[in-house]
C-alpha positions in Angstrom: 84.8 -39.1 -64.5 81.2 -37.9 -64.7 79.2 -37.6 -61.4 75.5 -38.3 -61.3 74.3 -35.1 -59.6 70.8 -36.4 -59.3 72.0 -38.3 -56.2 72.4 -35.0 -54.4 68.9 -33.7 -55.1 66.7 -34.1 -52.1 63.2 -35.0 -53.1 60.2 -33.7 -51.1 59.3 -36.0 -48.3 55.9 -37.0 -46.9 56.0 -34.1 -44.4 56.4 -31.5 -47.2 53.5 -33.1 -49.1 51.3 -33.1 -46.0 52.1 -29.4 -45.3 51.3 -28.5 -48.9 48.0 -30.3 -48.7 47.2 -28.6 -45.4 48.1 -25.2 -47.0 45.7 -25.9 -49.8 42.9 -26.9 -47.5 43.3 -23.8 -45.3 43.6 -21.7 -48.4 40.3 -23.0 -49.9 38.6 -22.6 -46.5 39.7 -18.9 -46.3 38.7 -18.3 -49.9 35.2 -19.6 -49.3 35.0 -17.6 -46.1 36.1 -14.3 -47.7 33.6 -14.7 -50.5 30.8 -15.5 -48.1 31.9 -12.7 -45.8 31.7 -10.2 -48.7 28.2 -11.3 -49.6 27.0 -11.2 -46.0 28.4 -7.7 -45.4 27.0 -6.5 -48.7 23.6 -7.4 -47.3 23.6 -3.8 -46.0 22.8 -2.7 -49.5 19.4 -4.3 -49.0 18.9 -2.3 -45.9 20.4 -2.0 -42.4 17.8 -4.5 -41.1 18.9 -7.2 -43.5 22.5 -7.0 -42.2 21.5 -6.8 -38.6 19.2 -9.8 -39.0 22.1 -11.9 -40.5 24.5 -10.7 -37.8 22.1 -11.5 -35.0 21.6 -15.0 -36.4 25.3 -15.7 -36.4 25.7 -14.4 -32.9 22.6 -16.1 -31.5 23.9 -19.4 -32.9 27.4 -18.5 -31.5 28.8 -18.9 -35.0 30.4 -15.4 -34.7 31.9 -16.0 -31.2 33.2 -19.5 -32.1 33.8 -19.1 -35.8 35.7 -15.8 -35.5 38.6 -17.3 -33.5 38.6 -20.4 -35.7 38.9 -18.3 -38.8 41.7 -16.3 -37.1 43.6 -19.5 -36.2 43.1 -20.8 -39.8 44.4 -17.5 -41.1 47.5 -17.8 -38.9 48.2 -21.5 -39.8 47.8 -20.7 -43.5 50.3 -17.8 -43.3 52.9 -20.0 -41.5 52.5 -22.8 -44.0 52.8 -20.4 -47.0 55.7 -18.5 -45.4 57.9 -21.7 -45.9 58.3 -20.6 -49.5 58.4 -16.9 -49.2 61.9 -15.3 -49.8 62.4 -13.2 -46.6 66.2 -12.7 -47.0 67.5 -9.8 -49.2 69.6 -12.2 -51.3 66.6 -14.4 -52.0 64.4 -11.4 -52.8 66.9 -10.1 -55.2 67.2 -13.5 -56.9 63.5 -14.0 -57.4 63.1 -10.5 -58.7 65.8 -11.0 -61.3 64.4 -14.3 -62.3 60.9 -12.9 -62.6 62.1 -10.1 -64.9 64.1 -12.5 -67.0 61.4 -15.2 -67.4 58.5 -12.8 -68.3 56.2 -15.5 -66.9 52.8 -14.2 -65.8 52.2 -16.9 -63.2 55.5 -15.9 -61.5 54.4 -12.3 -61.3 51.1 -13.5 -59.9 52.9 -15.3 -57.1 54.9 -12.2 -56.3 51.7 -10.2 -56.1 50.2 -12.8 -53.9 53.2 -12.7 -51.5 53.0 -8.9 -51.3 49.3 -8.9 -50.6 49.7 -11.6 -48.1 51.9 -9.4 -45.9 49.4 -6.6 -46.1 46.4 -8.8 -45.4 48.2 -10.4 -42.4 48.7 -7.1 -40.7 45.5 -5.3 -41.7 43.3 -8.4 -41.6 44.4 -9.1 -38.0 43.6 -5.5 -37.0 40.1 -5.8 -38.7 39.3 -9.1 -37.0 40.5 -7.9 -33.6 38.4 -4.8 -33.9 35.2 -6.7 -34.9 35.5 -9.5 -32.4 36.2 -7.3 -29.4 33.2 -5.1 -30.2 30.3 -7.5 -30.6 27.5 -7.5 -31.5 28.0 -6.6 -35.1 25.5 -4.0 -36.4 25.2 -1.9 -39.5 25.3 1.2 -37.4 28.6 0.3 -35.8 30.1 -0.6 -39.2 28.9 2.7 -40.7 30.2 4.7 -37.7 33.7 3.2 -38.2 33.8 4.0 -41.9 32.4 7.5 -41.5 35.1 8.2 -38.9 37.7 8.7 -41.7 40.6 6.5 -40.8 38.7 3.3 -41.4 37.5 4.5 -44.8 41.1 4.7 -46.0 41.9 1.4 -44.2 39.2 -0.5 -46.0 39.9 1.1 -49.3 43.4 -0.4 -49.0 42.4 -3.7 -47.5 39.6 -4.5 -50.0 41.7 -4.8 -53.2 44.5 -6.5 -51.3 42.2 -9.2 -50.0 40.4 -9.7 -53.3 43.7 -9.9 -55.3 45.2 -12.4 -52.8 42.0 -14.5 -52.8 41.5 -14.4 -56.6 45.2 -15.3 -57.4 45.1 -18.0 -54.7 42.0 -19.5 -56.3 43.7 -19.7 -59.6 47.1 -20.9 -58.3 45.5 -23.7 -56.3 43.7 -24.9 -59.4 47.0 -24.9 -61.4 49.0 -26.6 -58.7 46.6 -29.4 -58.0 45.9 -30.1 -61.7 42.3 -28.8 -61.8 43.4 -26.1 -64.3 45.2 -27.6 -67.3 47.8 -25.8 -69.4 45.3 -25.3 -72.3 42.7 -23.8 -70.0 44.9 -21.4 -68.1 44.1 -18.4 -70.2 40.3 -18.8 -69.8 40.6 -19.3 -66.0 42.9 -16.3 -65.7 40.2 -14.2 -67.5 37.5 -15.7 -65.2 39.6 -15.0 -62.1 40.1 -11.4 -63.2 36.4 -10.9 -63.8 35.5 -12.5 -60.4 38.1 -10.4 -58.6 36.7 -7.3 -60.3 33.1 -8.2 -59.3 34.0 -8.6 -55.6 36.0 -5.4 -55.5 33.0 -3.6 -57.1 30.6 -5.1 -54.5 33.0 -4.1 -51.8 33.2 -0.5 -53.1 29.4 -0.3 -53.4 29.1 -1.6 -49.8 31.6 1.0 -48.5 29.7 3.8 -50.2 26.5 2.4 -48.6 28.0 2.5 -45.2 29.2 6.1 -45.8 25.7 7.2 -46.6 23.9 5.2 -43.9 22.3 7.2 -41.2 23.6 6.5 -37.8 
C-alpha cells in the first residue's frame, strides 16, 4: 500500500518566515552600512582634514556613539539568524561539501564562500569595532598609526576582501531569494556583483596605502 510521504513534510511556519524576513532586513542594513563606511573612510584619500571633518560630524551628532552599538547589535542579530542554516556539525559539513561538488552549482559555492567569510568577519569585525569604539574620537592620524604599526596592516588586508566578498555575495543572494533577480538575469547580476566587489576592494586597498603613507 502506497504511503503519501508529503504528509510527513513539515512546511515552514510563520515564525520561520518572519526570521527570514528579519535576516534579510538586517542583511540589507549591514550591506548599506558597509558600502557607506567604505566611502567615508576612503575620504582620507581627499586629505586627512576631509576624513577628520566627517568623523567629527558623526561624533558631534552622536551618530558614532549611538550608531556604533546599534550596528554591533544588528551585526550580532544577523549572524544569529543566518546561523540557523549553517552546517556546524562535521556530518552536515561533509554532506554539503559532497553535494556542492556533485551539483557543480555556482550559487551553492557562493553560499559556502559566504558562510566561510561570515565566520571570519564575525571575529575580525568584532575586534575592529571594539578597537574603534573604545578609542574615540576617530581621526585620520589614529587610523594611520594603527596601520603603520604592522599587525593591523595584515589584519585589514585579510578583513577587507572577506567583508567585500560577504557583502557582495549577500547582495546577490538577497536579490535571488526575494525574487528581485530572475533566472534569466542572474548572469548579468553576477557580473555586476563581481565588478562592484572588485571596485570596493580596490578602493579599500588604495585607502590602506594612503594610510600607510600618511604623515603622523
